Phi, psi and omega in degrees: 000134180286144178265154177285134176260345174217137176228133174243123185236114174051042183281131175233148180212133177236157173229120190056245179250005182268124176281118181267312177237132182234107176050050180280132176228133175195164178219151177237122183271159181305129179086352182281150171244125186241134175254136176250111188240139177180170179293163173304136178081011182266015172076024175298314180295321178297316178299316179296320179296321178292317179297321182280350181085010177288323176234143178272144175288153174288326176208165182093188187215140173241124176236141180226145174283163180296337181275352182288129175247099181238125179231171180221120176249107184291159176279102182226165176282133177249141182300325180249098182293350178275354181296145174277165177301317179301318179295320180292316182295318182280348176079000000 
């Protein structure tokens, strides 16, 4: 049985007075590929930032194994629109 390399437990996040994430719990097991799908504005990016440690949750807990590789590439303008994703990530 695969072990979880990331666990999100009862994570909540607010911005100003808007609740973005409310008691979210999920886990990702070793070797799994997980897709986070939703409409625009449904806080997918916020969830990824919390998972990657870019933003701290207001409550709850995120735990990752040392082998977990979680990153966050924000949606930003790049000077060279011809760049591949790999080129942007590697800088």
